[in-house]
MIDOTI-11409 format. One record per residue (C-alpha): x, y, z; residue in one letter. Coordinates in steps of 0.05 Angstrom, whole numbers. Each point is the difference from the previous one (the first is absolute). Example, Ala and Ser with C-alpha at 12.3 -4.5 7.8 and 13.67 -1.06 7.14 Angstrom:
# residues 2
NODE:x:y:z:type
NODE:246:-90:156:A
NODE:27:69:-13:S
# end
This chain:
# residues 403
NODE:x:y:z:type
NODE:881:1067:763:M
NODE:-30:-23:-63:A
NODE:-52:-67:-3:F
NODE:-2:-37:-75:P
NODE:-57:-5:-44:S
NODE:-57:-54:15:A
NODE:27:-38:-70:P
NODE:64:-3:29:S
NODE:-19:-20:59:A
NODE:-40:-58:-26:L
NODE:56:-9:-41:W
NODE:37:-15:71:I
NODE:-49:-42:28:V
NODE:7:-40:-65:S
NODE:75:-10:18:L
NODE:-6:-18:72:L
NODE:-49:-59:-20:T
NODE:43:-23:-47:V
NODE:58:11:61:L
NODE:-46:-45:38:F
NODE:-17:-51:-40:T
NODE:57:-47:21:A
NODE:-4:11:77:V
NODE:-70:-14:-9:V
NODE:10:-70:-39:H
NODE:44:-17:56:S
NODE:-47:11:58:S
NODE:-49:-50:19:I
NODE:-79:26:-10:V
NODE:-40:-11:57:N
NODE:-71:-25:-32:D
NODE:-33:29:67:D
NODE:33:72:-13:D
NODE:-60:43:-9:P
NODE:42:57:-38:L
NODE:31:-60:-56:Q
NODE:-30:22:-65:P
NODE:-45:-56:-33:V
NODE:-5:3:-73:T
NODE:-19:-59:-59:S
NODE:25:-29:-61:D
NODE:-48:30:-56:E
NODE:0:-24:-88:T
NODE:-24:35:-49:V
NODE:-11:0:-72:S
NODE:42:44:-52:V
NODE:-58:56:-3:G
NODE:-26:-10:67:G
NODE:-4:36:59:K
NODE:25:-29:69:V
NODE:-9:29:65:T
NODE:63:-2:55:L
NODE:-29:5:73:T
NODE:60:4:63:C
NODE:-36:7:61:R
NODE:22:-7:83:V
NODE:-40:-19:50:A
NODE:13:58:47:E
NODE:31:70:-6:S
NODE:55:49:28:D
NODE:-26:45:-48:N
NODE:68:-21:-38:S
NODE:-14:5:-79:S
NODE:-14:-53:-49:L
NODE:43:-17:-61:Q
NODE:3:-28:-60:W
NODE:57:-12:-49:S
NODE:5:-34:-72:N
NODE:41:-52:-29:T
NODE:61:50:-3:A
NODE:-6:29:75:Q
NODE:-39:62:-25:Q
NODE:-43:31:40:T
NODE:-70:0:-21:L
NODE:-41:26:45:Y
NODE:24:19:75:F
NODE:-63:12:32:G
NODE:-48:38:-34:E
NODE:60:34:-40:K
NODE:11:-15:-76:R
NODE:79:-17:-7:A
NODE:6:-23:-75:L
NODE:-30:44:-56:R
NODE:-43:-67:-34:D
NODE:-64:24:-12:N
NODE:-27:-79:-6:R
NODE:15:0:79:I
NODE:-37:17:50:Q
NODE:-30:9:66:L
NODE:-59:-50:20:N
NODE:-1:13:79:R
NODE:46:33:48:S
NODE:-15:-8:77:T
NODE:50:-10:61:P
NODE:-4:-67:-4:T
NODE:-12:-19:-86:E
NODE:30:27:-52:L
NODE:-26:-32:-65:S
NODE:20:18:-75:I
NODE:-29:-18:-76:T
NODE:36:-10:-62:I
NODE:-39:8:-64:S
NODE:20:-27:-64:E
NODE:54:-41:22:V
NODE:62:-16:-36:Q
NODE:44:-64:0:L
NODE:53:43:26:S
NODE:-39:7:67:D
NODE:15:-65:20:E
NODE:35:-15:68:G
NODE:4:19:64:E
NODE:-37:61:28:Y
NODE:21:19:76:T
NODE:-44:30:56:C
NODE:47:31:61:S
NODE:-14:35:65:I
NODE:47:52:18:F
NODE:-2:-29:70:T
NODE:66:-28:41:M
NODE:11:-44:-23:P
NODE:-28:20:-70:V
NODE:-55:-54:-17:R
NODE:4:-32:-66:T
NODE:-56:-45:-35:A
NODE:2:-24:-79:R
NODE:-50:-10:-54:A
NODE:15:-36:-58:T
NODE:-39:17:-67:V
NODE:0:-46:-55:T
NODE:-15:28:-65:V
NODE:-35:-52:-58:L
NODE:1:11:-66:G
NODE:-59:-10:-36:V
NODE:13:-45:-59:P
NODE:-21:29:-71:G
NODE:-56:-28:-43:K
NODE:26:-68:-17:P
NODE:5:3:-87:Q
NODE:-7:-68:-46:I
NODE:38:-19:-45:S
NODE:-9:-64:-53:G
NODE:-70:26:-41:F
NODE:29:29:-53:E
NODE:-13:-50:-53:N
NODE:-68:-51:2:P
NODE:23:-74:16:V
NODE:-28:-63:-45:R
NODE:-40:-47:29:D
NODE:54:-48:35:G
NODE:57:40:13:E
NODE:25:29:60:T
NODE:11:68:21:V
NODE:43:36:51:T
NODE:-20:62:40:L
NODE:39:44:42:T
NODE:-23:41:52:C
NODE:40:58:39:T
NODE:-11:47:51:S
NODE:44:52:19:T
NODE:21:40:66:G
NODE:-26:-41:50:S
NODE:38:-6:65:K
NODE:9:-48:33:P
NODE:-10:-39:-67:P
NODE:-72:-14:-22:A
NODE:-31:-77:-8:R
NODE:-39:-10:-77:L
NODE:-44:-41:-6:R
NODE:-32:-30:-72:W
NODE:-77:-9:-11:F
NODE:-36:-40:-53:K
NODE:-64:23:6:G
NODE:-29:-10:62:R
NODE:56:-48:23:E
NODE:65:7:25:E
NODE:62:-30:-44:V
NODE:65:-1:20:E
NODE:62:17:-40:G
NODE:74:7:14:R
NODE:33:26:51:P
NODE:6:75:16:D
NODE:55:41:-21:V
NODE:20:51:36:V
NODE:50:52:-15:E
NODE:26:52:41:S
NODE:7:73:-36:V
NODE:63:38:-2:P
NODE:-7:66:57:D
NODE:-59:-13:23:D
NODE:-31:-39:47:P
NODE:-58:-37:-42:T
NODE:-8:-62:-32:Y
NODE:-18:-24:-73:N
NODE:-34:-76:-2:V
NODE:-26:-36:-53:S
NODE:-29:-64:-15:R
NODE:-11:-44:-52:E
NODE:-65:-46:-23:L
NODE:5:-49:-58:T
NODE:-63:-29:-24:L
NODE:-19:-56:-52:E
NODE:-63:41:-35:V
NODE:-60:-43:-32:S
NODE:-63:35:-38:A
NODE:-39:2:62:S
NODE:57:49:38:D
NODE:-22:51:-59:D
NODE:-26:59:41:N
NODE:20:-23:72:V
NODE:28:62:33:P
NODE:75:-13:27:I
NODE:7:37:56:T
NODE:66:20:50:C
NODE:-16:36:71:A
NODE:48:24:47:V
NODE:7:-20:69:D
NODE:39:52:50:H
NODE:-18:26:69:P
NODE:-11:71:-34:S
NODE:-57:-20:-35:L
NODE:-73:-29:16:A
NODE:-11:-68:-37:P
NODE:-26:13:-74:G
NODE:34:73:-2:D
NODE:48:-4:-61:K
NODE:-18:-55:-47:R
NODE:6:-5:-70:S
NODE:-51:-39:-55:E
NODE:12:-25:-58:Q
NODE:-38:-50:-53:P
NODE:27:-53:-28:L
NODE:-6:-3:-79:R
NODE:9:-70:-20:V
NODE:-2:-12:-86:L
NODE:-45:-66:-20:Y
NODE:-35:-31:-62:P
NODE:-74:5:5:P
NODE:-62:-36:19:E
NODE:-47:-14:-43:V
NODE:-73:-13:-1:Y
NODE:-49:13:-52:I
NODE:-77:33:25:S
NODE:-66:-14:-46:P
NODE:-37:65:-15:D
NODE:-63:-55:14:E
NODE:-11:-72:44:M
NODE:-28:-22:-53:M
NODE:14:7:-74:P
NODE:-68:-6:-45:I
NODE:-1:-7:-73:E
NODE:-1:58:-39:G
NODE:18:50:41:Q
NODE:60:38:11:K
NODE:52:-14:50:F
NODE:70:8:26:S
NODE:57:-24:45:L
NODE:50:43:30:R
NODE:71:-15:17:C
NODE:14:14:74:L
NODE:78:-2:17:G
NODE:28:29:69:K
NODE:76:13:-4:G
NODE:55:46:16:N
NODE:9:29:-50:P
NODE:-79:0:-19:E
NODE:3:-39:-73:P
NODE:-3:39:-69:A
NODE:6:-57:-49:D
NODE:-62:-50:-4:Y
NODE:-21:-65:-50:V
NODE:-64:-29:-23:W
NODE:8:-74:-12:E
NODE:-52:-54:-14:R
NODE:26:-74:25:K
NODE:-36:-34:-52:D
NODE:-11:50:-58:G
NODE:12:65:-27:E
NODE:-29:60:31:I
NODE:-78:4:-27:P
NODE:-6:53:-57:L
NODE:-49:33:38:L
NODE:41:12:57:S
NODE:51:56:2:K
NODE:66:4:58:A
NODE:13:78:15:D
NODE:43:-10:65:G
NODE:-26:-35:61:A
NODE:-65:-8:-31:V
NODE:-32:-54:-51:L
NODE:-62:30:-30:S
NODE:-52:-51:-26:F
NODE:-54:39:-47:L
NODE:-42:-68:1:M
NODE:2:-67:27:L
NODE:-2:-58:-31:N
NODE:3:-73:20:K
NODE:67:0:-50:S
NODE:25:51:49:D
NODE:5:-47:58:N
NODE:74:-13:20:G
NODE:48:4:59:V
NODE:37:73:-16:Y
NODE:72:9:31:V
NODE:22:73:13:C
NODE:74:22:3:Y
NODE:18:52:47:A
NODE:77:26:4:D
NODE:29:71:41:N
NODE:69:-15:-26:G
NODE:16:-44:53:I
NODE:-32:-63:-8:G
NODE:-61:-32:-33:K
NODE:-72:-13:42:G
NODE:-51:-47:-46:V
NODE:-75:-3:28:G
NODE:-52:-50:-39:E
NODE:-70:9:-7:Y
NODE:-46:-57:-33:T
NODE:-63:33:-32:L
NODE:-59:-45:-15:Q
NODE:-66:41:-41:V
NODE:-66:-16:30:Q
NODE:-53:-14:-67:D
NODE:-59:52:16:T
NODE:-45:-58:-15:T
NODE:29:-47:45:A
NODE:-1:57:49:M
NODE:-71:15:-15:S
NODE:-18:-73:10:A
NODE:41:-13:65:S
NODE:-40:75:27:S
NODE:-74:-43:-30:G
NODE:15:-68:42:V
NODE:22:44:59:D
NODE:-61:33:-1:H
NODE:-44:-65:-9:A
NODE:44:-31:60:V
NODE:-22:62:44:I
NODE:-70:-9:-20:G
NODE:5:-71:10:G
NODE:17:18:67:V
NODE:-45:48:18:V
NODE:-61:-48:-18:A
NODE:13:-52:36:V
NODE:12:50:65:I
NODE:-69:12:-13:V
NODE:-28:-62:-5:F
NODE:26:-22:62:I
NODE:-16:62:31:L
NODE:-80:-13:-24:L
NODE:-12:-68:22:C
NODE:35:27:67:L
NODE:-56:46:8:L
NODE:-57:-52:-20:I
NODE:17:-53:61:V
NODE:12:44:44:L
NODE:-67:36:-10:G
NODE:-33:-76:-1:R
NODE:35:0:69:Y
NODE:-22:49:33:L
NODE:-73:-17:-32:I
NODE:-4:-72:34:R
NODE:36:19:60:H
NODE:-29:75:18:K
NODE:-35:-20:67:G
NODE:-47:-34:29:T
NODE:-41:-3:70:Y
NODE:-51:-33:43:L
NODE:-72:11:24:T
NODE:-42:-32:45:H
NODE:-74:14:5:E
NODE:-36:-32:65:A
NODE:-64:-33:-17:K
NODE:-69:17:32:G
NODE:43:72:16:S
NODE:-51:37:-45:D
NODE:-63:-27:30:D
NODE:22:4:80:A
NODE:-50:53:25:P
NODE:49:28:52:D
NODE:78:32:-10:A
NODE:6:-63:58:D
NODE:-28:-50:-30:T
NODE:35:21:-70:A
NODE:68:-14:39:I
NODE:-12:-65:28:I
NODE:-32:-20:-72:N
NODE:69:19:-26:A
NODE:43:-32:53:E
NODE:-41:-64:-3:G
NODE:-6:3:-73:G
NODE:76:16:-22:H
NODE:32:-61:8:S
NODE:-48:-28:-49:G
NODE:0:48:-51:A
NODE:23:-13:-66:E
NODE:62:41:-20:D
NODE:-13:45:-52:K
NODE:53:23:-47:K
NODE:2:69:-29:E
NODE:46:24:-62:Y
NODE:-4:65:-24:F
NODE:50:25:-58:I
# end
């Protein structure tokens, strides 16, 4: 009698699994049954790796088996049944059978069955959920710069997400609210395309401010996928006139520079003088107005007009030429004042020293001496002491000064 080959035997086992499925579902499973397989649901992203584990509390030497969503046997014990190199044996013991599926695809999603061929056959199911990873968001609407005060509508789109991703807008570091997400399903594919619009009224201060679109999805860590582009805002220049010397002096060279900040940078500059013509000894060269030799007649208000094609900006500077004689006289006056102040201070210090010296001389110190009269004439020391004690009270106080 011929016995079936190993692949045929595995096919028969797989068929028996399908036949017994209905019976098992109709029967009541006892949670305390030590032979009842236990599994867990798993979630994995496309391209990732998932491990399916089936365990029993006790073993009666029956083999454990894993089947896929089409009820094809993947592993029967430690024996491979389906030729798919993505599916590998992880662990096989009498009480456990675990397998891994790598490079997971969306088609791998579904219910997987673990069976143990006892009488009756016992089974457990594990649901594998496959997440479609959204693509990097794409921002459109930046094709042309926007003028100051106008509005711009930006669109962010992300494809290939499952479940649908959520899109978020940021202006700089601040989150801004756009329109609701628009979700579209992909024909013949379980993934979704998501888009979201943002409308902004821009100003000059928004120039080069980054606009960011970020994707929120269970398959991603926060900030994993985002796109960023700077706003480009066109605005007229703001003009400021800067002198090369803070105190222009008659007879010296001098220049004014017209600084215009705008987008684009100003290219045309025009110089004027409010109260008359530009001096003959001055020369306007673009943003710079140069004076070859300053004169008192150059005093006045000078105006610079800067044009960048979007608009014009105006700046003013009042020129006040300083006279060299007045500067010298002013310098002399300053020196005289400083010298007078120093002389007063020195005089006050000398007066203080003199007063302090006189005070020290008069009050440096005094002391009293009491000399007993008759002590010098005493024949011995005892008599001198008696004479000193007796004559002490009547002695005249003598003052002695020392310097």
